[in-house]
PDB file of N, CA, C and O in Angstrom:
ATOM      1  N   MET A   1      19.800  15.707 -64.325  1.00  0.00           N
ATOM      2  CA  MET A   1      18.840  15.065 -63.194  1.00  0.00           C
ATOM      3  C   MET A   1      19.404  14.793 -61.853  1.00  0.00           C
ATOM      4  O   MET A   1      20.508  14.252 -61.797  1.00  0.00           O
ATOM      5  N   THR A   2      18.722  15.130 -60.676  1.00  0.00           N
ATOM      6  CA  THR A   2      19.097  15.002 -59.271  1.00  0.00           C
ATOM      7  C   THR A   2      18.867  13.585 -58.915  1.00  0.00           C
ATOM      8  O   THR A   2      17.770  13.171 -59.291  1.00  0.00           O
ATOM      9  N   GLU A   3      19.643  12.694 -58.263  1.00  0.00           N
ATOM     10  CA  GLU A   3      19.382  11.500 -57.757  1.00  0.00           C
ATOM     11  C   GLU A   3      19.136  11.646 -56.422  1.00  0.00           C
ATOM     12  O   GLU A   3      19.872  12.345 -55.726  1.00  0.00           O
ATOM     13  N   GLY A   4      18.026  10.971 -55.906  1.00  0.00           N
ATOM     14  CA  GLY A   4      17.945  11.074 -54.476  1.00  0.00           C
ATOM     15  C   GLY A   4      18.418   9.984 -53.870  1.00  0.00           C
ATOM     16  O   GLY A   4      18.917   9.141 -54.614  1.00  0.00           O
ATOM     17  N   PRO A   5      18.394   9.718 -52.465  1.00  0.00           N
ATOM     18  CA  PRO A   5      18.679   8.358 -51.909  1.00  0.00           C
ATOM     19  C   PRO A   5      17.909   7.066 -52.443  1.00  0.00           C
ATOM     20  O   PRO A   5      16.706   6.947 -52.672  1.00  0.00           O
ATOM     21  N   PRO A   6      18.911   6.154 -52.575  1.00  0.00           N
ATOM     22  CA  PRO A   6      18.320   4.766 -53.201  1.00  0.00           C
ATOM     23  C   PRO A   6      17.031   4.446 -52.227  1.00  0.00           C
ATOM     24  O   PRO A   6      17.027   4.693 -51.021  1.00  0.00           O
ATOM     25  N   PRO A   7      16.139   3.963 -52.821  1.00  0.00           N
ATOM     26  CA  PRO A   7      15.102   3.289 -52.256  1.00  0.00           C
ATOM     27  C   PRO A   7      15.306   2.064 -51.092  1.00  0.00           C
ATOM     28  O   PRO A   7      15.732   0.981 -51.495  1.00  0.00           O
ATOM     29  N   GLU A   8      15.079   2.196 -50.014  1.00  0.00           N
ATOM     30  CA  GLU A   8      15.412   1.334 -48.908  1.00  0.00           C
ATOM     31  C   GLU A   8      14.819  -0.026 -48.990  1.00  0.00           C
ATOM     32  O   GLU A   8      13.656  -0.142 -49.375  1.00  0.00           O
ATOM     33  N   ASP A   9      15.484  -1.001 -48.677  1.00  0.00           N
ATOM     34  CA  ASP A   9      14.698  -2.525 -48.958  1.00  0.00           C
ATOM     35  C   ASP A   9      13.963  -2.781 -47.868  1.00  0.00           C
ATOM     36  O   ASP A   9      14.614  -2.743 -46.824  1.00  0.00           O
ATOM     37  N   PRO A  10      12.745  -3.044 -47.752  1.00  0.00           N
ATOM     38  CA  PRO A  10      12.150  -3.464 -46.585  1.00  0.00           C
ATOM     39  C   PRO A  10      12.532  -4.524 -45.741  1.00  0.00           C
ATOM     40  O   PRO A  10      12.193  -4.569 -44.558  1.00  0.00           O
ATOM     41  N   LEU A  11      13.355  -5.545 -46.403  1.00  0.00           N
ATOM     42  CA  LEU A  11      14.049  -6.804 -45.671  1.00  0.00           C
ATOM     43  C   LEU A  11      15.024  -6.091 -44.648  1.00  0.00           C
ATOM     44  O   LEU A  11      15.022  -6.342 -43.443  1.00  0.00           O
ATOM     45  N   GLU A  12      15.763  -5.276 -45.195  1.00  0.00           N
ATOM     46  CA  GLU A  12      16.482  -4.678 -44.235  1.00  0.00           C
ATOM     47  C   GLU A  12      16.198  -3.918 -42.971  1.00  0.00           C
ATOM     48  O   GLU A  12      16.815  -4.000 -41.909  1.00  0.00           O
ATOM     49  N   GLU A  13      15.088  -3.112 -43.282  1.00  0.00           N
ATOM     50  CA  GLU A  13      14.440  -2.735 -42.011  1.00  0.00           C
ATOM     51  C   GLU A  13      14.020  -3.839 -40.888  1.00  0.00           C
ATOM     52  O   GLU A  13      14.286  -3.753 -39.690  1.00  0.00           O
ATOM     53  N   GLU A  14      13.382  -4.786 -41.460  1.00  0.00           N
ATOM     54  CA  GLU A  14      12.876  -5.928 -40.699  1.00  0.00           C
ATOM     55  C   GLU A  14      14.272  -6.386 -39.670  1.00  0.00           C
ATOM     56  O   GLU A  14      14.205  -6.576 -38.455  1.00  0.00           O
ATOM     57  N   GLU A  15      15.470  -6.491 -40.497  1.00  0.00           N
ATOM     58  CA  GLU A  15      16.479  -7.325 -39.977  1.00  0.00           C
ATOM     59  C   GLU A  15      16.956  -6.291 -38.804  1.00  0.00           C
ATOM     60  O   GLU A  15      17.455  -6.745 -37.774  1.00  0.00           O
ATOM     61  N   ALA A  16      16.760  -4.675 -39.023  1.00  0.00           N
ATOM     62  CA  ALA A  16      17.329  -3.787 -38.084  1.00  0.00           C
ATOM     63  C   ALA A  16      16.219  -3.636 -36.835  1.00  0.00           C
ATOM     64  O   ALA A  16      16.553  -3.034 -35.815  1.00  0.00           O
ATOM     65  N   SER A  17      15.448  -3.971 -36.913  1.00  0.00           N
ATOM     66  CA  SER A  17      14.270  -3.767 -35.930  1.00  0.00           C
ATOM     67  C   SER A  17      14.636  -4.749 -34.891  1.00  0.00           C
ATOM     68  O   SER A  17      14.819  -5.936 -35.160  1.00  0.00           O
ATOM     69  N   PRO A  18      14.780  -4.076 -33.278  1.00  0.00           N
ATOM     70  CA  PRO A  18      15.115  -4.834 -32.248  1.00  0.00           C
ATOM     71  C   PRO A  18      14.175  -5.774 -31.801  1.00  0.00           C
ATOM     72  O   PRO A  18      14.450  -6.645 -30.976  1.00  0.00           O
ATOM     73  N   ARG A  19      12.905  -5.603 -32.398  1.00  0.00           N
ATOM     74  CA  ARG A  19      11.949  -6.569 -31.879  1.00  0.00           C
ATOM     75  C   ARG A  19      11.464  -7.924 -32.564  1.00  0.00           C
ATOM     76  O   ARG A  19      10.788  -7.898 -33.592  1.00  0.00           O
ATOM     77  N   SER A  20      11.754  -8.826 -32.087  1.00  0.00           N
ATOM     78  CA  SER A  20      11.439  -9.933 -32.758  1.00  0.00           C
ATOM     79  C   SER A  20       9.972 -10.172 -33.050  1.00  0.00           C
ATOM     80  O   SER A  20       9.205  -9.291 -32.661  1.00  0.00           O
ATOM     81  N   PRO A  21       9.414 -11.307 -33.725  1.00  0.00           N
ATOM     82  CA  PRO A  21       7.958 -11.765 -33.550  1.00  0.00           C
ATOM     83  C   PRO A  21       7.822 -12.287 -31.959  1.00  0.00           C
ATOM     84  O   PRO A  21       6.839 -11.939 -31.305  1.00  0.00           O
ATOM     85  N   ALA A  22       8.547 -12.881 -31.551  1.00  0.00           N
ATOM     86  CA  ALA A  22       8.277 -13.386 -30.340  1.00  0.00           C
ATOM     87  C   ALA A  22       7.973 -12.339 -29.241  1.00  0.00           C
ATOM     88  O   ALA A  22       7.000 -12.297 -28.490  1.00  0.00           O
ATOM     89  N   GLY A  23       9.101 -11.450 -29.329  1.00  0.00           N
ATOM     90  CA  GLY A  23       8.815 -10.372 -28.301  1.00  0.00           C
ATOM     91  C   GLY A  23       7.671  -9.770 -28.585  1.00  0.00           C
ATOM     92  O   GLY A  23       6.924  -9.546 -27.632  1.00  0.00           O
ATOM     93  N   ARG A  24       7.330  -9.443 -29.664  1.00  0.00           N
ATOM     94  CA  ARG A  24       5.981  -8.936 -30.016  1.00  0.00           C
ATOM     95  C   ARG A  24       4.546  -9.598 -29.280  1.00  0.00           C
ATOM     96  O   ARG A  24       3.573  -8.972 -28.861  1.00  0.00           O
ATOM     97  N   LEU A  25       4.755 -10.915 -29.283  1.00  0.00           N
ATOM     98  CA  LEU A  25       3.761 -11.544 -28.673  1.00  0.00           C
ATOM     99  C   LEU A  25       3.867 -11.669 -27.199  1.00  0.00           C
ATOM    100  O   LEU A  25       2.872 -11.725 -26.477  1.00  0.00           O
ATOM    101  N   VAL A  26       4.960 -11.706 -26.808  1.00  0.00           N
ATOM    102  CA  VAL A  26       5.074 -11.428 -25.165  1.00  0.00           C
ATOM    103  C   VAL A  26       4.179 -10.058 -24.691  1.00  0.00           C
ATOM    104  O   VAL A  26       3.252 -10.018 -23.882  1.00  0.00           O
ATOM    105  N   ILE A  27       4.659  -9.176 -25.317  1.00  0.00           N
ATOM    106  CA  ILE A  27       4.064  -7.846 -25.060  1.00  0.00           C
ATOM    107  C   ILE A  27       2.555  -7.937 -25.242  1.00  0.00           C
ATOM    108  O   ILE A  27       1.699  -7.657 -24.402  1.00  0.00           O
ATOM    109  N   ARG A  28       2.388  -8.352 -26.414  1.00  0.00           N
ATOM    110  CA  ARG A  28       0.727  -8.380 -26.866  1.00  0.00           C
ATOM    111  C   ARG A  28      -0.218  -9.118 -25.815  1.00  0.00           C
ATOM    112  O   ARG A  28      -1.199  -8.530 -25.358  1.00  0.00           O
ATOM    113  N   PHE A  29       0.138 -10.560 -25.407  1.00  0.00           N
ATOM    114  CA  PHE A  29      -0.380 -11.607 -24.517  1.00  0.00           C
ATOM    115  C   PHE A  29      -0.309 -11.528 -23.155  1.00  0.00           C
ATOM    116  O   PHE A  29      -1.159 -11.968 -22.382  1.00  0.00           O
ATOM    117  N   PHE A  30       1.000 -10.803 -22.772  1.00  0.00           N
ATOM    118  CA  PHE A  30       1.331 -10.921 -21.155  1.00  0.00           C
ATOM    119  C   PHE A  30       1.339  -9.541 -20.667  1.00  0.00           C
ATOM    120  O   PHE A  30       0.655  -9.238 -19.689  1.00  0.00           O
ATOM    121  N   LEU A  31       2.081  -8.663 -21.294  1.00  0.00           N
ATOM    122  CA  LEU A  31       2.449  -7.354 -20.809  1.00  0.00           C
ATOM    123  C   LEU A  31       1.313  -6.487 -20.751  1.00  0.00           C
ATOM    124  O   LEU A  31       1.064  -5.890 -19.704  1.00  0.00           O
ATOM    125  N   LEU A  32       0.679  -6.373 -21.653  1.00  0.00           N
ATOM    126  CA  LEU A  32      -0.636  -5.326 -21.655  1.00  0.00           C
ATOM    127  C   LEU A  32      -1.791  -5.986 -21.179  1.00  0.00           C
ATOM    128  O   LEU A  32      -2.645  -5.160 -20.856  1.00  0.00           O
ATOM    129  N   PRO A  33      -2.157  -7.191 -21.007  1.00  0.00           N
ATOM    130  CA  PRO A  33      -3.202  -7.695 -19.877  1.00  0.00           C
ATOM    131  C   PRO A  33      -2.789  -7.416 -18.478  1.00  0.00           C
ATOM    132  O   PRO A  33      -3.545  -7.032 -17.585  1.00  0.00           O
ATOM    133  N   LEU A  34      -1.598  -7.630 -18.381  1.00  0.00           N
ATOM    134  CA  LEU A  34      -0.859  -7.516 -16.861  1.00  0.00           C
ATOM    135  C   LEU A  34      -1.224  -5.930 -16.540  1.00  0.00           C
ATOM    136  O   LEU A  34      -1.709  -5.603 -15.457  1.00  0.00           O
ATOM    137  N   LEU A  35      -0.974  -5.103 -17.462  1.00  0.00           N
ATOM    138  CA  LEU A  35      -1.120  -3.674 -17.329  1.00  0.00           C
ATOM    139  C   LEU A  35      -2.605  -2.940 -16.999  1.00  0.00           C
ATOM    140  O   LEU A  35      -2.831  -1.980 -16.263  1.00  0.00           O
ATOM    141  N   VAL A  36      -3.668  -3.863 -17.935  1.00  0.00           N
ATOM    142  CA  VAL A  36      -5.049  -3.623 -17.521  1.00  0.00           C
ATOM    143  C   VAL A  36      -5.192  -4.114 -16.216  1.00  0.00           C
ATOM    144  O   VAL A  36      -5.711  -3.395 -15.363  1.00  0.00           O
ATOM    145  N   VAL A  37      -4.744  -5.403 -15.909  1.00  0.00           N
ATOM    146  CA  VAL A  37      -5.199  -5.589 -14.651  1.00  0.00           C
ATOM    147  C   VAL A  37      -4.707  -5.037 -13.588  1.00  0.00           C
ATOM    148  O   VAL A  37      -5.428  -4.872 -12.604  1.00  0.00           O
ATOM    149  N   GLY A  38      -3.548  -4.697 -13.592  1.00  0.00           N
ATOM    150  CA  GLY A  38      -2.615  -4.029 -12.613  1.00  0.00           C
ATOM    151  C   GLY A  38      -3.735  -2.562 -12.276  1.00  0.00           C
ATOM    152  O   GLY A  38      -4.132  -2.276 -11.146  1.00  0.00           O
ATOM    153  N   THR A  39      -4.052  -1.860 -13.422  1.00  0.00           N
ATOM    154  CA  THR A  39      -4.706  -0.684 -13.155  1.00  0.00           C
ATOM    155  C   THR A  39      -6.041  -0.842 -12.756  1.00  0.00           C
ATOM    156  O   THR A  39      -6.573   0.112 -12.187  1.00  0.00           O
ATOM    157  N   ALA A  40      -6.802  -2.067 -12.986  1.00  0.00           N
ATOM    158  CA  ALA A  40      -8.014  -2.161 -12.457  1.00  0.00           C
ATOM    159  C   ALA A  40      -7.759  -2.759 -10.844  1.00  0.00           C
ATOM    160  O   ALA A  40      -8.783  -2.828 -10.165  1.00  0.00           O
ATOM    161  N   VAL A  41      -6.950  -3.030 -10.436  1.00  0.00           N
ATOM    162  CA  VAL A  41      -6.863  -3.423  -9.081  1.00  0.00           C
ATOM    163  C   VAL A  41      -6.431  -2.191  -8.520  1.00  0.00           C
ATOM    164  O   VAL A  41      -7.010  -1.897  -7.474  1.00  0.00           O
ATOM    165  N   GLY A  42      -5.607  -1.420  -8.910  1.00  0.00           N
ATOM    166  CA  GLY A  42      -5.158  -0.115  -8.543  1.00  0.00           C
ATOM    167  C   GLY A  42      -6.480   1.012  -8.325  1.00  0.00           C
ATOM    168  O   GLY A  42      -6.528   1.857  -7.431  1.00  0.00           O
ATOM    169  N   ILE A  43      -7.296   0.831  -9.157  1.00  0.00           N
ATOM    170  CA  ILE A  43      -8.422   1.617  -8.845  1.00  0.00           C
ATOM    171  C   ILE A  43      -9.418   1.081  -7.854  1.00  0.00           C
ATOM    172  O   ILE A  43     -10.166   1.801  -7.193  1.00  0.00           O
ATOM    173  N   PHE A  44      -9.377  -0.305  -7.791  1.00  0.00           N
ATOM    174  CA  PHE A  44     -10.283  -0.848  -6.888  1.00  0.00           C
ATOM    175  C   PHE A  44      -9.791  -0.571  -5.230  1.00  0.00           C
ATOM    176  O   PHE A  44     -10.534  -0.414  -4.261  1.00  0.00           O
ATOM    177  N   LEU A  45      -8.479  -0.570  -5.261  1.00  0.00           N
ATOM    178  CA  LEU A  45      -7.774  -0.249  -3.833  1.00  0.00           C
ATOM    179  C   LEU A  45      -8.011   1.167  -3.623  1.00  0.00           C
ATOM    180  O   LEU A  45      -8.478   1.505  -2.535  1.00  0.00           O
ATOM    181  N   LEU A  46      -7.743   2.095  -4.554  1.00  0.00           N
ATOM    182  CA  LEU A  46      -8.148   3.352  -4.244  1.00  0.00           C
ATOM    183  C   LEU A  46      -9.444   3.779  -3.969  1.00  0.00           C
ATOM    184  O   LEU A  46      -9.607   4.757  -3.239  1.00  0.00           O
ATOM    185  N   PHE A  47     -10.293   3.243  -4.403  1.00  0.00           N
ATOM    186  CA  PHE A  47     -11.850   3.561  -4.272  1.00  0.00           C
ATOM    187  C   PHE A  47     -12.175   2.799  -2.954  1.00  0.00           C
ATOM    188  O   PHE A  47     -13.035   3.332  -2.252  1.00  0.00           O
ATOM    189  N   SER A  48     -11.623   1.633  -2.505  1.00  0.00           N
ATOM    190  CA  SER A  48     -11.718   1.022  -1.238  1.00  0.00           C
ATOM    191  C   SER A  48     -11.363   1.860  -0.037  1.00  0.00           C
ATOM    192  O   SER A  48     -12.139   2.151   0.873  1.00  0.00           O
ATOM    193  N   LEU A  49      -9.865   2.280  -0.161  1.00  0.00           N
ATOM    194  CA  LEU A  49      -9.704   3.051   0.988  1.00  0.00           C
ATOM    195  C   LEU A  49     -10.270   4.476   1.295  1.00  0.00           C
ATOM    196  O   LEU A  49     -10.339   5.003   2.405  1.00  0.00           O
ATOM    197  N   MET A  50     -10.699   5.043  -0.020  1.00  0.00           N
ATOM    198  CA  MET A  50     -11.746   6.253  -0.050  1.00  0.00           C
ATOM    199  C   MET A  50     -12.952   6.183   0.755  1.00  0.00           C
ATOM    200  O   MET A  50     -13.383   7.152   1.381  1.00  0.00           O
ATOM    201  N   THR A  51     -13.556   4.909   0.735  1.00  0.00           N
ATOM    202  CA  THR A  51     -14.884   4.576   1.255  1.00  0.00           C
ATOM    203  C   THR A  51     -14.720   3.858   2.724  1.00  0.00           C
ATOM    204  O   THR A  51     -15.657   3.626   3.487  1.00  0.00           O
ATOM    205  N   PHE A  52     -13.656   3.623   2.909  1.00  0.00           N
ATOM    206  CA  PHE A  52     -13.262   2.664   4.141  1.00  0.00           C
ATOM    207  C   PHE A  52     -13.540   3.733   5.419  1.00  0.00           C
ATOM    208  O   PHE A  52     -13.049   4.861   5.409  1.00  0.00           O
ATOM    209  N   GLU A  53     -14.376   3.244   6.504  1.00  0.00           N
ATOM    210  CA  GLU A  53     -14.606   3.969   7.626  1.00  0.00           C
ATOM    211  C   GLU A  53     -14.313   3.260   8.877  1.00  0.00           C
ATOM    212  O   GLU A  53     -14.792   2.163   9.164  1.00  0.00           O
ATOM    213  N   ARG A  54     -13.412   4.015   9.695  1.00  0.00           N
ATOM    214  CA  ARG A  54     -12.949   3.333  10.780  1.00  0.00           C
ATOM    215  C   ARG A  54     -13.568   3.814  12.195  1.00  0.00           C
ATOM    216  O   ARG A  54     -13.092   4.748  12.840  1.00  0.00           O
ATOM    217  N   ARG A  55     -14.790   2.990  12.625  1.00  0.00           N
ATOM    218  CA  ARG A  55     -15.726   3.329  13.546  1.00  0.00           C
ATOM    219  C   ARG A  55     -15.387   2.347  14.609  1.00  0.00           C
ATOM    220  O   ARG A  55     -15.212   1.156  14.354  1.00  0.00           O
ATOM    221  N   SER A  56     -15.292   2.872  15.848  1.00  0.00           N
ATOM    222  CA  SER A  56     -15.339   1.787  16.941  1.00  0.00           C
ATOM    223  C   SER A  56     -17.040   1.664  17.607  1.00  0.00           C
ATOM    224  O   SER A  56     -18.004   2.394  17.373  1.00  0.00           O
ATOM    225  N   PRO A  57     -16.954   0.658  18.347  1.00  0.00           N
ATOM    226  CA  PRO A  57     -18.021   0.167  18.837  1.00  0.00           C
ATOM    227  C   PRO A  57     -18.995   1.244  19.565  1.00  0.00           C
ATOM    228  O   PRO A  57     -20.219   1.367  19.520  1.00  0.00           O
ATOM    229  N   ARG A  58     -17.966   1.999  20.273  1.00  0.00           N
ATOM    230  CA  ARG A  58     -18.404   3.168  21.053  1.00  0.00           C
ATOM    231  C   ARG A  58     -19.355   4.166  19.980  1.00  0.00           C
ATOM    232  O   ARG A  58     -20.501   4.560  20.197  1.00  0.00           O
ATOM    233  N   ASP A  59     -18.651   4.391  18.975  1.00  0.00           N
ATOM    234  CA  ASP A  59     -19.153   5.303  18.077  1.00  0.00           C
ATOM    235  C   ASP A  59     -20.614   4.662  17.608  1.00  0.00           C
ATOM    236  O   ASP A  59     -21.611   5.382  17.561  1.00  0.00           O
ATOM    237  N   TYR A  60     -20.650   3.557  17.340  1.00  0.00           N
ATOM    238  CA  TYR A  60     -21.861   3.065  16.904  1.00  0.00           C
ATOM    239  C   TYR A  60     -23.065   2.699  18.292  1.00  0.00           C
ATOM    240  O   TYR A  60     -24.270   2.475  18.171  1.00  0.00           O
ATOM    241  N   LEU A  61     -22.566   2.724  19.062  1.00  0.00           N
ATOM    242  CA  LEU A  61     -23.285   2.811  20.215  1.00  0.00           C
ATOM    243  C   LEU A  61     -23.860   4.239  20.235  1.00  0.00           C
ATOM    244  O   LEU A  61     -25.065   4.294  19.990  1.00  0.00           O
ATOM    245  N   SER A  62     -23.341   5.206  20.439  1.00  0.00           N
ATOM    246  CA  SER A  62     -23.587   6.649  20.241  1.00  0.00           C
ATOM    247  C   SER A  62     -24.473   7.063  19.104  1.00  0.00           C
ATOM    248  O   SER A  62     -25.236   8.025  19.194  1.00  0.00           O
ATOM    249  N   GLU A  63     -24.369   6.392  18.140  1.00  0.00           N
ATOM    250  CA  GLU A  63     -25.149   6.727  16.825  1.00  0.00           C
ATOM    251  C   GLU A  63     -26.534   5.921  17.159  1.00  0.00           C
ATOM    252  O   GLU A  63     -27.516   6.440  16.629  1.00  0.00           O
ATOM    253  N   VAL A  64     -26.807   4.720  17.958  1.00  0.00           N
ATOM    254  CA  VAL A  64     -28.050   4.065  18.021  1.00  0.00           C
ATOM    255  C   VAL A  64     -28.840   4.875  19.016  1.00  0.00           C
ATOM    256  O   VAL A  64     -30.065   4.984  18.973  1.00  0.00           O
ATOM    257  N   ARG A  65     -27.859   5.579  20.143  1.00  0.00           N
ATOM    258  CA  ARG A  65     -28.836   6.328  21.202  1.00  0.00           C
ATOM    259  C   ARG A  65     -29.248   7.616  20.345  1.00  0.00           C
ATOM    260  O   ARG A  65     -30.426   7.937  20.504  1.00  0.00           O
ATOM    261  N   GLY A  66     -28.583   8.336  19.559  1.00  0.00           N
ATOM    262  CA  GLY A  66     -29.040   9.720  19.387  1.00  0.00           C
ATOM    263  C   GLY A  66     -29.095  10.022  17.996  1.00  0.00           C
ATOM    264  O   GLY A  66     -29.341  11.189  17.694  1.00  0.00           O
ATOM    265  N   GLY A  67     -28.876   9.031  16.930  1.00  0.00           N
ATOM    266  CA  GLY A  67     -29.110   9.008  15.609  1.00  0.00           C
ATOM    267  C   GLY A  67     -30.347   9.440  15.143  1.00  0.00           C
ATOM    268  O   GLY A  67     -31.265   9.706  15.918  1.00  0.00           O
ATOM    269  N   THR A  68     -30.445   9.535  13.843  1.00  0.00           N
ATOM    270  CA  THR A  68     -31.765   9.809  13.155  1.00  0.00           C
ATOM    271  C   THR A  68     -32.208   8.343  12.761  1.00  0.00           C
ATOM    272  O   THR A  68     -31.350   7.481  12.567  1.00  0.00           O
ATOM    273  N   ALA A  69     -33.375   8.108  12.663  1.00  0.00           N
ATOM    274  CA  ALA A  69     -33.978   6.550  12.552  1.00  0.00           C
ATOM    275  C   ALA A  69     -33.349   6.172  11.410  1.00  0.00           C
ATOM    276  O   ALA A  69     -33.000   5.009  11.608  1.00  0.00           O
ATOM    277  N   GLY A  70     -33.014   6.508  10.330  1.00  0.00           N
ATOM    278  CA  GLY A  70     -32.254   5.589   8.859  1.00  0.00           C
ATOM    279  C   GLY A  70     -31.100   5.252   9.434  1.00  0.00           C
ATOM    280  O   GLY A  70     -30.589   4.186   9.093  1.00  0.00           O
ATOM    281  N   ARG A  71     -30.513   6.001  10.322  1.00  0.00           N
ATOM    282  CA  ARG A  71     -28.892   5.775  10.831  1.00  0.00           C
ATOM    283  C   ARG A  71     -28.847   4.828  11.900  1.00  0.00           C
ATOM    284  O   ARG A  71     -27.896   4.054  12.004  1.00  0.00           O
ATOM    285  N   ARG A  72     -29.965   4.831  12.838  1.00  0.00           N
ATOM    286  CA  ARG A  72     -30.000   4.129  14.059  1.00  0.00           C
ATOM    287  C   ARG A  72     -29.938   2.766  13.727  1.00  0.00           C
ATOM    288  O   ARG A  72     -29.197   2.025  14.373  1.00  0.00           O
ATOM    289  N   TRP A  73     -30.661   2.318  12.748  1.00  0.00           N
ATOM    290  CA  TRP A  73     -30.778   0.847  12.556  1.00  0.00           C
ATOM    291  C   TRP A  73     -29.564   0.351  11.805  1.00  0.00           C
ATOM    292  O   TRP A  73     -29.173  -0.796  12.024  1.00  0.00           O
ATOM    293  N   GLN A  74     -28.917   1.150  10.910  1.00  0.00           N
ATOM    294  CA  GLN A  74     -27.597   0.959  10.466  1.00  0.00           C
ATOM    295  C   GLN A  74     -26.432   0.668  11.347  1.00  0.00           C
ATOM    296  O   GLN A  74     -25.736  -0.338  11.213  1.00  0.00           O
ATOM    297  N   ALA A  75     -26.216   1.728  12.394  1.00  0.00           N
ATOM    298  CA  ALA A  75     -25.578   1.483  13.450  1.00  0.00           C
ATOM    299  C   ALA A  75     -25.859   0.207  14.161  1.00  0.00           C
ATOM    300  O   ALA A  75     -24.959  -0.627  14.265  1.00  0.00           O
ATOM    301  N   ALA A  76     -26.976   0.005  14.631  1.00  0.00           N
ATOM    302  CA  ALA A  76     -27.209  -1.077  15.270  1.00  0.00           C
ATOM    303  C   ALA A  76     -26.777  -2.402  14.674  1.00  0.00           C
ATOM    304  O   ALA A  76     -26.233  -3.265  15.362  1.00  0.00           O
ATOM    305  N   PHE A  77     -27.044  -2.555  13.307  1.00  0.00           N
ATOM    306  CA  PHE A  77     -26.655  -3.648  12.651  1.00  0.00           C
ATOM    307  C   PHE A  77     -25.073  -3.896  12.665  1.00  0.00           C
ATOM    308  O   PHE A  77     -24.599  -5.032  12.711  1.00  0.00           O
ATOM    309  N   GLU A  78     -24.209  -2.593  12.614  1.00  0.00           N
ATOM    310  CA  GLU A  78     -22.898  -2.910  12.572  1.00  0.00           C
ATOM    311  C   GLU A  78     -22.486  -3.062  13.777  1.00  0.00           C
ATOM    312  O   GLU A  78     -21.463  -3.734  13.908  1.00  0.00           O
ATOM    313  N   LEU A  79     -23.095  -2.534  14.938  1.00  0.00           N
ATOM    314  CA  LEU A  79     -22.835  -2.756  16.380  1.00  0.00           C
ATOM    315  C   LEU A  79     -22.726  -4.380  16.616  1.00  0.00           C
ATOM    316  O   LEU A  79     -21.825  -5.013  17.166  1.00  0.00           O
ATOM    317  N   SER A  80     -23.969  -4.849  16.005  1.00  0.00           N
ATOM    318  CA  SER A  80     -24.418  -6.428  16.432  1.00  0.00           C
ATOM    319  C   SER A  80     -23.195  -7.304  15.710  1.00  0.00           C
ATOM    320  O   SER A  80     -22.727  -8.297  16.266  1.00  0.00           O
ATOM    321  N   ARG A  81     -22.692  -6.793  14.309  1.00  0.00           N
ATOM    322  CA  ARG A  81     -21.675  -7.455  13.774  1.00  0.00           C
ATOM    323  C   ARG A  81     -20.284  -7.507  14.308  1.00  0.00           C
ATOM    324  O   ARG A  81     -19.444  -8.366  14.041  1.00  0.00           O
ATOM    325  N   ARG A  82     -20.152  -6.524  15.061  1.00  0.00           N
ATOM    326  CA  ARG A  82     -18.770  -6.212  15.963  1.00  0.00           C
ATOM    327  C   ARG A  82     -18.725  -7.031  17.191  1.00  0.00           C
ATOM    328  O   ARG A  82     -17.678  -7.463  17.674  1.00  0.00           O
ATOM    329  N   ILE A  83     -20.064  -7.252  17.737  1.00  0.00           N
ATOM    330  CA  ILE A  83     -20.015  -7.736  19.028  1.00  0.00           C
ATOM    331  C   ILE A  83     -20.082  -9.164  18.958  1.00  0.00           C
ATOM    332  O   ILE A  83     -19.577  -9.790  19.891  1.00  0.00           O
ATOM    333  N   ASP A  84     -20.769  -9.965  17.751  1.00  0.00           N
ATOM    334  CA  ASP A  84     -20.913 -11.094  17.545  1.00  0.00           C
ATOM    335  C   ASP A  84     -19.529 -11.874  17.493  1.00  0.00           C
ATOM    336  O   ASP A  84     -18.848 -11.402  16.582  1.00  0.00           O
ATOM    337  N   PRO A  85     -19.038 -12.655  17.997  1.00  0.00           N
ATOM    338  CA  PRO A  85     -17.825 -13.475  18.112  1.00  0.00           C
ATOM    339  C   PRO A  85     -17.787 -14.358  16.624  1.00  0.00           C
ATOM    340  O   PRO A  85     -16.874 -15.153  16.401  1.00  0.00           O
TER     341      PRO A  85
END
């Protein structure tokens, strides 16, 4: 008969594990939610930068003078927001 390696004791595996139950709680309740929140904030900032327009009051004024009907009132509104102190 050939004998294989002796069965491992499950208690020895737990003692050899570098993570303690407290470490697992820290990862589960703090690091994972922090990772999720950080990812959500990063996505928000990315889309905010992608949709941000830098236009001067001069650009809005030229849009009011010569833009289409739909764009004129939007430009006028933005211009009034910039002028109002």
